[in-house]
C-alpha positions in Angstrom: 21.6 232.7 102.3 25.7 232.6 100.4 27.0 236.2 99.8 29.9 236.9 98.1 31.0 241.1 98.2 34.2 241.6 95.4 36.3 244.7 96.3 35.7 243.7 99.9 38.4 245.7 101.5 37.2 248.9 99.2 35.6 251.6 100.6 32.6 251.5 99.6 32.4 247.6 100.5 33.7 248.3 104.0 30.2 249.8 104.6 28.4 247.5 102.7 30.2 244.5 104.8 29.7 246.5 108.1 25.9 247.2 107.2 25.0 243.3 106.2 27.1 242.6 110.0 23.8 244.0 111.4 20.4 241.3 111.8 18.0 241.3 109.4 20.4 243.9 106.6 18.6 241.0 103.9 15.7 240.3 105.3 16.8 237.0 106.2 20.0 235.2 107.2 23.5 235.2 105.7 24.7 232.0 105.8 27.8 232.6 105.3 29.5 236.1 103.6 32.1 235.4 101.2 34.7 238.9 100.8 37.0 239.1 97.7 39.9 240.8 97.4 43.6 241.0 96.9 44.7 240.5 100.9 42.5 239.2 103.7 40.3 242.4 105.7 39.7 242.1 109.3 36.1 242.4 108.5 34.6 239.1 110.0 33.7 236.5 106.8 35.2 234.2 105.4 38.3 235.5 103.2 39.1 234.6 100.1 42.4 236.4 98.7 43.5 236.3 95.1 43.5 239.0 91.8 40.3 239.2 90.0 42.6 239.4 86.7 43.2 235.2 87.7 40.6 233.2 85.5 40.9 230.4 88.1 40.2 232.7 90.9 37.1 234.2 89.1 35.7 230.2 88.7 37.0 229.1 92.3 34.5 232.1 93.9 31.4 231.5 91.6 32.1 227.4 91.8 30.8 228.5 96.0 27.5 229.0 94.2 26.8 232.3 96.4 22.7 233.2 96.0 23.9 236.9 96.2 26.7 238.7 94.7 27.9 242.5 95.1 30.2 243.1 92.1 32.0 246.3 93.5 35.8 245.9 92.9 37.3 248.1 90.1 40.2 250.4 89.5 39.6 254.0 89.4 39.2 256.4 86.6 42.1 258.0 86.3 44.1 254.9 87.3 42.8 252.8 84.2 43.9 255.9 81.9 47.2 255.3 83.1 47.8 252.0 82.6 44.8 250.9 80.2 46.0 246.7 80.4 45.2 246.8 83.8 41.9 248.7 83.3 40.9 246.6 81.1 41.6 243.4 83.0 39.6 244.5 86.2 37.0 246.7 84.8 36.0 244.2 81.9 37.9 241.0 81.7 37.3 240.4 85.3 33.5 240.8 85.7 32.5 238.9 82.3 35.1 236.0 83.7 33.1 236.3 87.0 29.3 236.5 85.0 29.9 233.4 83.1 30.9 231.3 85.7 28.2 232.3 88.5 25.5 232.0 85.0 27.1 228.1 84.7 26.3 227.6 88.4 22.6 227.5 87.6 20.7 229.1 90.7 20.6 232.4 89.4 22.2 234.6 91.5 21.0 237.8 92.2 24.0 240.2 91.1 24.3 244.0 92.2 26.8 245.6 90.0 28.6 248.8 90.8 28.4 250.3 87.7 29.5 254.1 87.1 28.1 257.8 85.9 30.6 257.7 83.8 29.3 255.7 81.3 27.1 258.3 80.2 30.1 260.3 79.2 30.5 264.1 78.3 26.7 266.3 79.0 25.2 269.8 78.2 24.0 271.8 80.0 20.4 270.7 80.3 19.2 268.6 83.2 19.9 265.0 81.8 17.1 261.7 82.1 17.2 258.4 82.8 16.7 257.5 78.8 20.3 259.4 78.6 22.3 257.1 76.1 25.5 256.5 77.3 28.0 257.9 75.4 31.7 257.3 77.6 34.7 259.5 77.1 37.2 257.6 78.9 37.6 253.8 79.0 36.5 253.4 82.7 33.1 254.7 81.8 33.1 252.3 78.4 34.0 249.2 80.3 31.7 249.7 82.9 29.2 250.0 80.2 30.0 246.9 78.6 29.6 244.9 81.6 25.9 246.4 82.2 24.9 245.4 78.8 26.4 241.7 79.9 24.3 241.5 82.6 21.5 242.9 81.2 21.6 240.5 78.4 22.0 237.5 81.6 19.1 238.5 83.3 17.4 238.2 79.8 18.4 234.6 79.4 17.5 234.3 83.1 21.0 232.9 83.5 21.2 235.8 86.4 18.9 238.1 88.1 21.4 241.3 87.5 21.4 245.0 88.6 23.1 247.7 87.6 23.4 250.8 89.5 25.0 253.8 88.0 27.3 255.5 91.1 28.2 259.0 91.5 30.8 260.7 93.3 30.8 258.8 96.7 31.9 260.6 99.7 34.4 261.0 101.5 36.7 258.3 100.7 39.4 258.0 103.2 41.8 261.0 101.9 45.0 258.9 101.6 42.8 256.6 98.5 44.6 257.6 94.9 43.8 257.0 91.5 39.8 258.9 91.7 39.9 262.1 89.6 36.8 263.4 91.6 39.1 263.0 94.7 38.6 266.5 95.4 34.9 265.9 96.2 36.4 263.9 99.4 39.3 265.8 100.2 37.2 269.1 100.7 35.2 267.0 103.4 38.5 265.9 105.7 40.3 269.5 104.8 37.3 271.0 106.4 36.8 269.2 109.6 40.3 269.2 110.4 40.3 273.2 109.4 43.2 272.8 107.5 44.4 274.2 103.6 43.8 273.0 100.5 43.5 274.0 97.1 40.6 273.0 95.3 41.4 271.8 91.7 37.5 272.9 90.3 36.0 276.1 91.3 33.0 277.3 93.4 31.2 277.0 90.9 31.7 273.7 89.8 28.4 271.6 89.9 28.4 267.8 91.3 26.6 264.9 91.5 26.5 263.9 95.2 26.1 260.4 97.8 27.5 259.6 100.9 28.5 255.9 101.8 26.2 255.6 103.9 23.3 256.6 101.0 25.3 254.4 98.5 24.8 251.3 101.1 21.2 251.7 101.4 20.7 251.6 97.2 23.1 248.1 97.4 21.2 247.1 100.2 17.6 247.6 98.2 19.0 246.5 95.1 19.6 243.2 96.9 16.2 242.4 97.8 13.9 243.8 95.8 11.5 242.6 93.1 13.8 243.1 89.8 10.8 243.3 87.9 9.9 246.6 88.8 12.4 247.9 87.3 11.4 246.6 83.6 12.1 246.9 81.0 15.8 248.1 82.4 18.1 246.8 84.9 19.7 249.4 84.7 19.5 252.0 87.1 20.9 255.7 87.4 21.3 256.2 91.1 19.2 259.5 92.5 21.9 261.8 93.6 22.2 265.5 95.2 23.1 268.0 92.6 24.8 270.8 94.3 27.9 273.4 94.0 31.0 272.8 95.2 30.1 276.6 96.8 27.2 274.8 98.6 28.7 271.8 99.9 31.3 274.2 101.4 29.4 276.5 102.5 27.2 273.6 104.9 31.5 272.3 105.7 32.0 276.1 107.4 28.6 276.3 109.0 29.7 272.9 110.3 33.2 273.5 110.9 34.0 277.3 111.5 36.3 279.0 109.2 37.9 277.4 106.2 41.2 277.3 104.6 39.8 276.2 101.2 41.1 278.3 98.4 40.4 277.1 94.4 43.0 276.6 91.6 40.7 275.1 88.7 42.5 272.2 86.8 40.1 272.7 83.4 40.4 268.6 82.9 39.3 267.9 86.1 36.6 271.2 86.2 35.4 269.9 82.9 35.3 265.7 83.6 33.5 266.2 87.0 32.6 270.2 87.8 30.2 270.8 85.3 27.2 268.2 85.7 23.6 269.2 84.9 20.8 268.1 87.1 19.9 264.7 86.7 16.4 263.5 86.8 15.5 260.5 87.7 11.5 259.9 88.7 11.9 255.8 88.0 14.5 254.7 90.0 13.1 257.6 93.0 9.4 255.4 92.4 11.8 252.1 92.7 12.2 252.8 96.0 15.7 254.3 95.4 17.4 257.2 97.6 19.1 260.5 97.5 20.9 262.5 100.9 18.5 265.3 100.8 20.8 268.3 101.3 23.9 269.1 101.9 23.6 269.4 105.7 22.4 265.2 105.6 25.3 265.1 103.2 28.0 266.3 105.1 26.3 264.0 108.1 26.1 260.9 106.3 29.5 261.2 104.4 31.2 262.0 108.0 29.5 259.8 110.4 29.2 256.5 108.9 
């Protein structure tokens, strides 16, 4: 099997590539692992650096005729709002061009697309079902939704075999990473572990959707190997999440690391976007074999030790 990972230097991709290096990760031998990003990294594989905004680069990647593609590359939501042309180029135009070029290869590659819960947009206080109609209120979410629709149509036409996974906040991202409005969700892990002061931009009562990178990687691998027919009629999967308040996570971190120095200086915009999320019900995704972190303690263990 030939496997392509885009955004291979990214936080999620680094965990995925490490998992792919383990024997039996996909249940079959990986003959070639192709890693695509702006610059070559250190992971083992065939690095092909380039710019996803360059159609020729995308065509060259597709010409390698991969059997499996993890399309993880994207521009974070906050950065996409600040630089709309860049966000459109990477989050919308690039996957459109890549998927079209992959379809032209004729081998109906399995494509696992890292979409986002941001496609749902603003939500009320009540539980959200898997049938919630997307209404994105950021360009990032709009671009992800448009890409989901394209991949679903290419799948319907038997040109690709696609699955779109709607990701929640993934923790704990590197402390220096910028561009994510939800960066506080990772910062509290790092600051608590280091026992450093941190002014969290949401209140302790803020509720979020959480997932560790370890669990996300397991879900990506599952999406790569599962029978797509089990997802009928849709290939768009709202991943299960741990729904918990920031206060719940901080209490578990205090149990793990002792006294904390984290205070709260809520930013109304950040809290409105990332801190008022209602329960999310995903029985179909759970029945299809997708996973979630079971509680705050398991989230912390996975987030800081993977």
